[in-house]
C-alpha positions as CSV (number, residue, x, y, z in Angstrom):
1,M,0.2,-0.2,0.3
2,R,1.1,3.2,-0.7
3,F,2.2,5.9,1.7
4,L,3.7,9.4,2.3
5,T,5.4,10.6,5.1
6,L,5.3,14.9,5.7
7,D,7.0,17.3,8.6
8,V,4.0,19.2,9.4
9,F,3.8,22.3,11.2
10,T,7.1,23.1,9.5
11,A,8.9,24.6,6.1
12,R,12.0,22.6,6.7
13,P,12.7,18.6,6.7
14,F,13.5,17.4,10.4
15,G,10.9,19.5,12.0
16,G,7.2,19.6,13.2
17,N,5.1,16.8,13.6
18,Q,5.6,13.7,11.4
19,L,2.6,12.1,9.8
20,A,2.4,9.0,7.5
21,V,-0.6,9.8,5.2
22,F,-2.3,6.9,2.7
23,P,-3.9,8.5,-0.2
24,D,-6.2,5.1,-0.7
25,A,-6.6,3.1,1.7
26,S,-9.3,1.6,0.2
27,G,-7.5,-1.9,-0.1
28,I,-6.2,-1.7,3.9
29,P,-8.6,-4.1,5.9
30,E,-10.1,-2.3,8.9
31,A,-8.0,-4.6,11.2
32,M,-4.9,-3.5,9.6
33,L,-5.3,0.1,10.3
34,L,-4.5,0.3,14.0
35,P,-1.0,-2.3,13.8
36,I,-0.1,0.0,10.7
37,T,-0.2,3.1,12.9
38,R,2.2,1.6,15.2
39,E,4.2,0.3,12.7
40,F,5.2,3.8,11.8
41,N,5.1,5.0,15.6
42,F,4.5,8.7,14.7
43,S,1.6,10.8,16.7
44,E,-0.7,10.4,13.7
45,V,-1.3,8.1,10.5
46,T,-4.2,8.7,8.3
47,F,-6.3,6.8,6.1
48,C,-7.9,8.4,3.0
49,Y,-11.1,7.3,1.5
50,P,-13.3,8.0,-1.6
51,P,-16.2,10.5,0.0
52,A,-19.6,9.4,1.3
53,D,-20.8,12.6,-0.9
54,A,-19.4,13.3,-4.3
55,A,-19.2,16.9,-3.5
56,N,-16.5,16.7,-0.5
57,T,-12.7,15.5,-1.8
58,R,-12.4,12.6,0.4
59,R,-12.5,10.5,4.0
60,V,-10.3,10.6,6.3
61,R,-9.7,8.2,9.5
62,I,-7.1,9.5,11.4
63,F,-4.9,7.1,13.7
64,T,-2.9,7.3,16.6
65,P,-0.5,4.5,17.9
66,G,-3.4,4.6,20.9
67,G,-6.6,4.7,18.3
68,E,-9.3,6.2,16.5
69,L,-9.4,10.7,16.5
70,P,-12.6,11.9,15.5
71,F,-10.6,15.4,15.0
72,A,-6.6,15.7,14.8
73,G,-5.2,19.6,13.4
74,H,-1.9,18.2,12.0
75,P,-3.0,15.2,10.1
76,V,-5.6,17.4,8.6
77,I,-3.0,19.7,7.7
78,G,-0.8,16.9,6.4
79,T,-3.3,15.4,4.6
80,A,-4.4,18.5,2.1
81,A,-0.7,19.1,1.5
82,A,0.2,15.5,0.8
83,L,-3.3,15.5,-1.6
84,A,-2.6,18.6,-3.2
85,L,1.1,18.5,-3.7
86,H,1.3,14.3,-5.0
87,E,-2.4,13.1,-5.7
88,G,-3.2,16.0,-8.4
89,A,-6.7,16.9,-5.9
90,L,-6.3,20.1,-7.2
91,A,-6.0,19.6,-10.8
92,G,-3.5,21.7,-11.7
93,A,-4.3,24.6,-9.9
94,T,-1.8,25.8,-6.9
95,T,-4.6,27.1,-4.6
96,G,-8.0,25.5,-3.5
97,R,-10.5,24.2,-0.8
98,F,-10.8,20.4,0.1
99,L,-13.6,19.2,2.0
100,F,-12.8,16.3,4.2
101,E,-15.6,13.8,5.7
102,L,-13.7,13.8,9.7
103,G,-15.6,11.7,12.5
104,V,-16.8,15.3,13.7
105,G,-18.1,16.1,10.2
106,V,-17.0,18.2,6.8
107,V,-13.6,20.3,8.0
108,P,-13.3,22.8,4.7
109,V,-9.0,23.4,4.2
110,D,-7.8,25.8,2.3
111,V,-4.5,25.2,0.5
112,R,-1.7,26.3,-1.2
113,V,1.1,25.0,-3.2
114,E,4.5,26.5,-2.6
115,G,6.8,24.4,-3.9
116,E,7.5,21.0,-5.1
117,S,7.8,19.6,-1.8
118,L,5.8,22.1,0.3
119,A,2.4,23.9,0.9
120,W,0.5,25.6,3.3
121,A,-2.6,24.7,4.5
122,E,-5.7,26.3,7.1
123,L,-8.5,24.2,8.0
124,S,-11.9,25.5,9.7
125,A,-13.1,23.8,12.7
126,V,-16.9,22.4,12.4
127,K,-17.1,22.6,16.2
128,M,-16.9,26.0,18.2
129,P,-15.4,26.0,21.7
130,E,-17.3,23.7,24.6
131,I,-16.3,24.2,27.8
132,G,-15.6,21.1,29.8
133,P,-16.3,20.3,33.6
134,Q,-14.4,21.8,36.3
135,V,-10.8,20.7,36.6
136,P,-8.1,20.0,39.2
137,T,-6.8,22.6,41.6
138,L,-4.0,24.5,40.8
139,D,-2.0,22.8,43.6
140,T,-2.7,19.2,42.0
141,L,-1.7,20.5,38.3
142,A,1.7,22.0,39.5
143,E,2.5,18.7,40.8
144,M,1.6,16.7,38.1
145,L,3.4,18.8,35.8
146,S,6.3,19.2,38.4
147,L,6.3,23.0,39.2
148,E,5.5,25.4,41.7
149,T,2.0,26.4,41.9
150,N,3.0,29.9,41.4
151,D,4.2,28.7,37.6
152,L,0.4,28.9,36.8
153,V,-1.4,31.7,35.8
154,G,-5.1,31.3,37.4
155,G,-7.3,34.3,37.9
156,A,-9.1,34.8,34.5
157,L,-6.6,32.4,32.6
158,T,-7.1,29.3,35.0
159,P,-6.6,26.3,33.2
160,Q,-9.9,25.1,31.3
161,A,-10.9,22.0,29.7
162,V,-11.9,23.2,26.1
163,S,-12.8,21.2,23.0
164,C,-13.0,22.4,19.3
165,G,-13.7,18.8,18.3
166,Y,-11.3,17.2,20.8
167,P,-10.9,18.4,24.4
168,F,-7.7,19.4,26.2
169,L,-7.1,20.6,29.3
170,L,-5.3,24.2,28.5
171,V,-2.5,25.2,31.8
172,P,-1.3,29.0,31.1
173,L,1.7,29.2,32.7
174,K,3.6,32.3,33.0
175,T,6.9,32.2,31.7
176,V,8.6,30.1,28.6
177,A,11.5,28.7,31.4
178,A,7.9,27.0,33.1
179,V,6.7,25.4,30.2
180,S,10.4,24.0,29.3
181,R,10.6,22.7,32.8
182,A,7.7,21.3,33.2
183,R,7.5,16.9,33.4
184,L,4.4,14.5,33.3
185,R,4.0,12.6,36.6
186,L,2.4,9.6,34.8
187,E,1.4,8.6,38.5
188,R,-0.1,11.6,39.2
189,W,-1.8,11.8,35.9
190,E,-3.3,8.4,35.7
191,R,-4.5,9.0,39.5
192,T,-6.4,12.6,38.4
193,L,-6.9,12.8,34.7
194,A,-6.3,9.7,32.8
195,K,-10.2,9.4,32.9
196,S,-11.4,12.6,32.6
197,W,-13.4,14.3,30.2
198,A,-10.1,15.8,28.8
199,P,-7.1,14.5,29.7
200,E,-4.6,16.0,27.1
201,I,-2.7,18.5,28.5
202,L,-1.5,21.5,26.5
203,V,1.0,24.3,28.8
204,A,1.4,27.4,26.8
205,A,3.4,30.6,28.1
206,K,3.3,34.0,26.2
207,D,6.4,34.1,24.4
208,P,7.1,38.3,24.1
209,D,10.3,37.4,22.0
210,G,7.7,36.1,19.3
211,G,5.2,39.1,19.9
212,P,2.3,40.2,21.6
213,Q,0.2,37.5,20.5
214,H,3.2,34.6,20.4
215,W,3.1,31.5,23.0
216,R,5.2,29.0,23.5
217,A,3.5,25.3,24.3
218,R,3.8,21.1,24.7
219,M,1.2,18.6,24.6
220,F,1.3,15.5,26.8
221,A,-1.2,12.8,25.7
222,P,-0.2,9.4,27.5
223,G,-3.6,8.5,27.2
224,I,-3.8,7.8,23.5
225,N,-0.2,6.9,24.0
226,I,1.8,9.8,22.9
227,M,4.1,11.1,25.8
228,E,4.9,14.6,24.3
229,D,3.3,15.5,20.9
230,P,5.6,18.1,18.8
231,A,2.7,20.0,17.0
232,T,-0.7,19.7,18.2
233,G,-3.3,21.4,16.0
234,G,-6.3,20.0,17.9
235,A,-5.1,21.7,20.9
236,A,-3.9,24.9,18.9
237,A,-7.7,25.2,17.8
238,A,-9.3,24.6,21.3
239,F,-6.8,27.2,22.7
240,A,-7.6,29.7,19.9
241,G,-11.4,28.9,20.6
242,W,-10.6,29.5,24.2
243,L,-8.1,33.0,23.7
244,A,-11.3,34.2,21.8
245,L,-13.9,33.7,24.5
246,K,-11.5,35.8,26.9
247,E,-11.1,38.4,24.7
248,P,-12.8,41.3,26.0
249,R,-13.8,42.7,22.7
250,T,-17.1,41.2,21.6
251,D,-16.6,41.5,17.6
252,G,-13.5,40.8,15.3
253,S,-10.6,38.8,13.9
254,F,-8.0,37.3,16.0
255,A,-5.2,35.8,15.8
256,W,-1.7,34.4,17.2
257,S,1.0,31.8,16.7
258,I,2.3,28.7,18.6
259,D,5.4,27.3,18.8
260,Q,5.8,23.8,20.2
261,G,8.5,21.2,19.8
262,I,11.1,23.1,20.9
263,E,12.0,20.6,23.8
264,M,12.2,18.1,21.4
265,E,14.5,19.4,18.8
266,R,11.4,19.3,16.5
267,P,10.7,23.1,16.4
268,S,7.0,23.9,15.2
269,R,5.0,26.9,14.2
270,I,1.5,27.0,14.1
271,D,-1.0,29.7,13.2
272,I,-4.5,29.8,15.1
273,G,-7.1,32.7,14.4
274,A,-10.8,33.3,15.9
275,D,-13.8,35.1,15.0
276,K,-16.4,37.0,17.2
277,S,-19.7,38.4,16.8
278,N,-21.9,39.7,19.3
279,G,-19.1,37.8,21.8
280,A,-19.9,34.8,20.4
281,V,-17.0,32.5,18.7
282,T,-18.1,32.4,15.3
283,A,-15.0,31.0,13.7
284,V,-11.4,29.2,14.4
285,R,-9.0,28.5,12.0
286,V,-5.7,26.7,12.1
287,A,-2.7,27.2,9.8
288,G,0.8,25.8,8.7
289,R,3.3,24.6,6.3
290,A,4.0,21.2,5.9
291,V,7.0,19.4,3.9
292,T,6.9,16.1,2.0
293,M,9.8,13.6,3.4
294,S,9.2,10.1,1.8
295,E,7.2,7.8,-0.6
296,G,7.2,4.3,-0.3
297,R,5.1,1.3,-0.3
298,L,3.6,-0.9,2.9
299,R,4.1,-4.2,2.3
300,L,0.6,-6.1,4.5
301,A,1.4,-9.6,3.8
């Protein structure tokens, strides 16, 4: 079965988040999807199929080593880049829009080819931010992350569980240094968060070196067999929606950027945005680049 691999949320090889894409997975037995994903040992692998609705581009299934996800950002961005660069999905054009059938619904993705193996893509979330149940105390979260309680922001930016298609626990920290120091204590995570509504944790801090709207982040997801992720589009979507909710202006378009993967030596850049109207979040966007790394065939037998 033919596959492509890409580095996503980067314009340079050996950065960003790795992804394997099977452009036509129709011949792969259902029981092989998870073993194939574990064979690659990337954060995610996508499997593409003909769409249920001919008006759409592909049906896309997303797998982590821990199982299938209804939505994730870096697989959507990377799959769009793969189809644009190598599958003729833009029919010879350099820009266009794909419609991907995912577990959360039909996700629009704008695509632009920028080179022989480089493309930019931006997804629009189909689910606006949903706030989850109460989260653990600052003391509990600090201990879980091997930090001091005063490393966490609290107040108006106290940790919150948020979903824009997949839930994450967002934990704002005061400094980039605290983001780098964070170490997830697995036994405390298992006791406190493993069975919660949002067991995956995004820690983030404002990074003034990148400008007033720039953040540094890390994401820990042991529940789906990802101890740390170098770039997490689903978490970035939830974060964008949450930042928009916290924005005091009731109307307008807002934009931020996130660096992730620095501590893993896989630097990633994620651009996020959101729109508000009359105080409600009406749009959430996640964008970035992806570069092709390899092409090959996987033997199933």
